[in-house]
N, C-alpha and C positions, 0 to 999 in steps of 0.2 A: 380528288386527292389525297386525301388523308390517308387512304387505304393503301393506296401504291407506293408510297414511303415507306410507311408500317411494313410493308411485304419484305420493299428493297431494305432497309433495316433488318427486318428478320434474317434475311438470305444473307446480309454481311454477316450478322453474328453466325449464323450456322456456318458461314465458309472458314470463317475466325477460327471457330472452335474445332471444325475439323482440321484447318493447319496447325492448331496445335499439337491434338493428335497425333496427327504426321509425325510432327517435328519431336514430339517425345517417343514415337516408335524407331524413327530414325537415329535417336542419340542412344536408345537403349542396343540398338543394333552395330554404336562406334564401340572400338576396346575403351573400356572404362567407361562407358557411358552409363552404364547400368549402376556403378558406383555413384556417378551423378545424380542420376537418379532417385537412389535411395536416397543419398545426402539431402536432397530437395524437400523427400517424403518428411522423413526426420525432421526439419528445420520445420516445415509447415504444420507439423504436430507442436513443436516448440513453441512457435509463434503463438498458437491457439490456448497452449499453458498461461503464455505471458498475458494475452489478452484477459483472460478469466482473470490474474492476480491482480492485474492493475484495475479492473472493473471494483475487485474487492479492496485496493488502495482509495478511491472515490469515497467508499460507501465510510471507511474508516476515519477520510478526512472530516467526513459530515459531523460523527462521533465528537471527534477530539475537539471541534467546534464549538459544539454545543456543550461539553465539559468545560472546556476554558470560559464560555461564556457563563456557565453557572457558577464557576471557580470566583471569576473578577466578582459577579453578582456578592457572592458571600463575603467575598472581603472587603467590598466596600460598606454594607451593612453591620458587618462586625469591627466593635468598639476594640482599641489595644485596652489589657487589663491595666490596670493599675498594682504598684509591685504590693502584696497582701501587707499591713502591718504587723509586728511581732508580739505575739499573744502574752500573756505573761506565764503562763506554764513553758514554753518554749523556751522563754527569757531563762526563767529560772533554773530550767533544765541544763542550760548552758553554761550558766553560774558554776551550780552545783558540780559540775565535772573539776574533778582535782587536776592539776597541770601539772605536768613533768617539769623536771628539772633539766635544763638543757645537758646534753652527753659533754662528756670532758674530752 
């Protein structure tokens, strides 16, 4: 029984493929049909390009997630730095700078 089902399915698919080919041939015979067929072919090419780009986006999303986790781990381990105390050299340098009187 499975062999007959497989043969029937194959025949059905063959008939559908033939019908599709006949339909495309008839469309090209109609006025303006060749433009429609050309547009369908161009659209197929564009869809193929879009599929390739979308696959690339998935990889980029995985990389961004990985980097976000790394940044989160680094920010958790990093302690905020305290303000540096002024050293004697920097304090004396600012004190020795002469101050200008305000302009009148």
